[in-house]
VOGU-3710 file (C-alpha; in Angstrom, 3 decimals, decimal comma):
1> malstaeime> -18,753/28,938/-24,676  -18,605/29,702/-28,390  -16,654/32,717/-29,634  -16,651/34,469/-32,983  -13,410/35,034/-34,857  -13,890/38,764/-34,216  -14,124/38,102/-30,466  -10,976/35,964/-30,602  -9,109/38,805/-32,294  -10,443/41,216/-29,671
11> isldlvgwde> -9,069/39,033/-26,877  -5,600/39,326/-28,436  -5,904/43,105/-28,535  -7,186/43,316/-24,961  -4,137/41,409/-23,711  -1,846/44,212/-24,909  -4,218/47,167/-24,536  -4,578/47,942/-28,237  -7,658/49,206/-30,087  -6,817/48,320/-33,696
21> vpadsgvhvp> -5,962/45,065/-35,422  -2,324/45,226/-36,604  -1,615/44,952/-40,314  0,007/41,528/-39,908  -3,076/39,891/-38,352  -6,458/39,066/-39,793  -9,444/36,785/-40,246  -9,232/34,897/-43,547  -12,419/32,829/-43,178  -14,717/34,133/-40,417
31> adavetalvg> -16,937/32,181/-38,055  -19,610/33,125/-35,552  -19,487/30,136/-33,201  -16,056/28,692/-32,482  -15,733/26,119/-29,701  -12,581/24,240/-30,783  -9,371/25,513/-32,366  -6,170/24,052/-33,742  -3,471/26,593/-32,838  0,105/26,772/-34,106
41> idlespeiql> 2,931/29,043/-35,215  2,689/28,031/-38,894  -0,622/26,541/-40,059  -0,980/26,364/-43,803  -2,704/24,203/-46,413  -1,866/20,766/-44,940  -2,866/21,842/-41,435  -6,088/23,418/-42,742  -7,010/20,066/-44,290  -6,027/18,239/-41,095
51> ahregydlvl> -8,212/20,534/-38,992  -11,114/20,107/-41,411  -10,851/16,301/-41,286  -10,704/16,310/-37,504  -13,635/18,683/-37,101  -12,013/21,787/-35,605  -14,100/24,931/-35,719  -11,056/27,155/-36,336  -7,482/27,098/-37,572  -5,581/29,776/-35,635
61> ahhppggdpr> -2,083/30,537/-36,914  0,559/32,942/-35,667  2,533/33,801/-38,805  0,607/35,546/-41,595  -0,245/32,932/-44,250  -1,767/35,181/-46,891  -4,350/37,844/-47,622  -3,915/41,387/-46,376  -1,636/40,354/-43,470  0,867/38,964/-45,998
71> vnfapvldkq> 0,609/41,598/-48,732  0,273/44,620/-46,442  2,599/43,444/-43,664  5,081/46,312/-44,082  3,305/48,950/-41,909  4,016/46,797/-38,857  7,726/47,417/-39,502  7,297/51,019/-38,362  7,765/49,461/-34,927  11,422/49,028/-35,874
81> iefmtdhgvp> 11,801/52,808/-36,009  9,743/53,336/-32,850  11,875/50,941/-30,824  15,129/52,484/-32,035  14,103/56,071/-31,325  12,902/55,002/-27,865  16,550/54,088/-27,189  17,931/57,383/-28,429  18,624/56,534/-32,063  18,019/59,669/-34,155
91> eeraeaaass> 14,912/59,306/-36,303  16,811/59,774/-39,561  19,270/57,013/-38,630  16,441/54,742/-37,495  14,538/55,224/-40,746  17,669/54,493/-42,765  18,396/51,356/-40,717  14,897/49,991/-41,250  14,549/51,007/-44,900  15,914/47,821/-46,454
101> iisgmehagh> 13,764/45,628/-44,185  10,634/47,580/-45,086  11,436/47,519/-48,798  12,194/43,809/-48,689  8,905/43,025/-46,993  6,943/45,172/-49,441  8,543/43,355/-52,370  8,015/39,934/-50,778  4,350/40,618/-50,069  3,758/41,844/-53,603
111> sanyrhdpsi> 5,264/38,701/-55,139  3,712/36,164/-52,747  0,815/33,878/-53,652  -1,337/35,535/-51,023  -4,395/33,502/-52,058  -2,908/30,023/-51,623  -3,676/29,097/-48,029  -6,781/31,293/-47,538  -8,324/29,866/-50,731  -7,912/26,307/-49,436
121> aehldqpymn> -9,687/27,308/-46,220  -12,445/28,960/-48,256  -12,808/25,882/-50,454  -13,280/23,705/-47,367  -15,359/26,341/-45,554  -12,819/26,049/-42,746  -12,619/29,126/-40,486  -9,078/30,463/-40,534  -7,262/33,405/-38,964  -3,840/34,548/-37,801
131> vhlapdelgr> -2,706/36,726/-34,902  0,894/37,899/-35,066  1,909/41,214/-33,501  -0,094/41,083/-30,256  1,363/37,766/-29,025  4,820/38,987/-30,006  4,228/42,083/-27,894  3,429/39,824/-24,936  6,756/38,085/-25,511  8,585/41,400/-25,783
141> rrfrevaddl> 7,197/42,510/-22,432  8,285/39,230/-20,863  11,851/39,747/-22,112  11,789/43,332/-20,859  10,807/42,143/-17,391  13,732/39,703/-17,340  16,182/42,455/-18,268  14,727/44,942/-15,787  14,837/42,432/-12,913  18,611/42,011/-13,188
151> addatvgafa> 21,105/43,972/-11,098  22,619/47,128/-12,582  26,004/45,406/-12,849  24,662/42,214/-14,451  26,621/40,473/-17,164  25,346/39,307/-20,531  25,782/35,751/-19,309  23,434/36,394/-16,397  20,873/37,794/-18,833  21,144/34,757/-21,091
161> dalgeipeid> 20,769/32,438/-18,099  17,690/34,303/-16,854  16,104/34,153/-20,310  16,789/30,429/-20,351  14,596/29,997/-17,285  11,483/31,088/-19,212  9,609/27,768/-19,608  9,197/28,026/-23,378  12,914/28,663/-23,841  13,917/26,110/-21,217
171> eaitdvelrl> 11,968/23,325/-22,962  12,974/24,234/-26,518  15,638/22,368/-28,474  17,225/25,718/-29,301  19,252/27,583/-26,677  19,783/31,272/-26,035  22,772/32,177/-28,201  25,257/35,005/-27,736  25,964/35,815/-31,387  28,091/38,844/-30,532
181> gerendlgev> 29,987/39,517/-27,317  31,192/37,449/-24,356  29,304/36,188/-21,321  31,416/38,302/-18,964  30,599/41,541/-20,821  28,557/44,149/-18,988  24,884/43,922/-19,914  24,446/47,696/-19,883  21,499/49,219/-21,723  19,298/46,548/-23,310
191> aihhaagtng> 17,109/46,962/-26,390  14,447/44,271/-26,743  13,908/44,226/-30,500  10,938/41,866/-30,724  7,337/42,543/-31,814  8,516/44,689/-34,710  7,489/42,338/-37,503  10,880/40,649/-37,807  14,461/41,062/-36,610  16,376/44,182/-37,600
201> gsdvasayfd> 19,490/42,547/-39,013  22,890/44,197/-38,826  21,662/47,675/-39,803  19,273/48,014/-36,874  21,690/46,482/-34,381  24,395/48,884/-35,573  22,062/51,843/-35,076  21,477/50,746/-31,498  25,175/50,120/-30,801  26,237/53,467/-32,249
211> ngvdtvlyih> 23,795/55,305/-29,993  24,586/53,951/-26,552  22,870/50,568/-26,445  25,131/47,808/-25,167  22,964/44,725/-25,698  20,384/43,968/-28,373  17,963/41,054/-28,123  16,643/39,449/-31,307  14,639/36,238/-31,485  16,416/35,244/-34,724
221> vgagdtaelk> 19,152/36,609/-36,970  20,903/35,610/-40,187  24,470/34,352/-40,359  25,478/37,184/-42,682  24,209/39,799/-40,242  26,100/38,102/-37,414  29,314/38,141/-39,441  28,950/41,838/-40,249  28,366/42,726/-36,608  31,335/40,675/-35,426
231> eeygdegknl> 33,580/42,400/-37,935  32,440/45,855/-36,870  31,931/45,463/-33,111  33,830/42,335/-32,131  36,221/44,179/-29,796  33,878/46,880/-28,472  31,987/45,040/-25,735  28,693/45,061/-27,642  26,329/42,093/-27,385  23,682/40,429/-29,527
241> vvtghiasda> 21,532/37,921/-27,655  19,317/35,640/-29,764  16,598/33,735/-27,931  15,317/31,361/-30,629  12,461/32,006/-33,041  9,866/29,364/-32,244  10,490/29,265/-28,498  10,143/33,044/-28,357  6,967/33,109/-30,459  5,519/30,426/-28,187
251> igmnefidal> 5,806/32,718/-25,148  3,194/35,155/-26,397  1,090/32,552/-28,153  0,864/30,455/-24,997  -0,371/33,460/-23,022  -2,923/34,124/-25,755  -4,048/30,484/-25,699  -4,452/30,646/-21,909  -6,747/33,666/-22,337  -8,766/31,894/-25,028
261> eeagldcdtv> -9,226/28,845/-22,820  -10,305/31,063/-19,940  -12,943/32,477/-22,310  -14,205/28,944/-22,989  -12,385/27,945/-26,193  -10,981/24,402/-26,389  -7,490/24,702/-27,931  -5,178/21,995/-29,235  -1,608/23,072/-30,001  0,784/22,054/-32,779
271> sgcgigr> 3,593/23,651/-34,788  5,503/25,207/-31,907  2,647/26,407/-29,720  2,376/24,642/-26,389  6,120/24,503/-25,708  6,537/25,209/-22,001  2,827/25,234/-21,113
//
């Protein structure tokens, strides 16, 4: 069964119960009849050319490669504030914690060559799209289920072990890392900070920790942020669990790919997708 790029985007939205396409997702070169797709986390100019040579009807990426999803990515970062306030962080503190991330993304989008990869796809008449936030939301819900299924007195180590049983994480080269805290620490209240555009760095984690959250989950974090958090919270029983970027992205993308295949699309996976399937 052939699908249009619009129908493929709609499948991603249906999986999470959303009505609108997020700012970080979009169709760069549309198509009306897609039967085969090359799907991956990062698919850019070389992969577009590969897909064109091999006759794929669509290149379907996860990360935004250009166009509006790259330049106008920043509105998705409002999720950072939403997630923090859901855990009791005052709105003013949440906005302050997310401000540097939002500003950084706005500046990065403005300076990026947003035409590079989409223009190559246009030149080759190769259908091309990316879907970012919806698959990440699927991954976030999976992590939330793992946390909620643990006993009230669970340790951070038990949480890390349970996350490691997710097939995508189990099969990845990367492991679940405890960047702050000790395995024997109480898990306590857990904030799953995924599907908010990117990680929140030290500012967002600090906002959580200062307002009653014991454990924060990121899928990736910088070394500088880790160092700042260790200096500030190293002896306070707070925990930062990091699951691994590509393995974590693969969780939602794999579920999305399963739905596409159920709808009749023939998908081949590269660039991180397919781990654990």
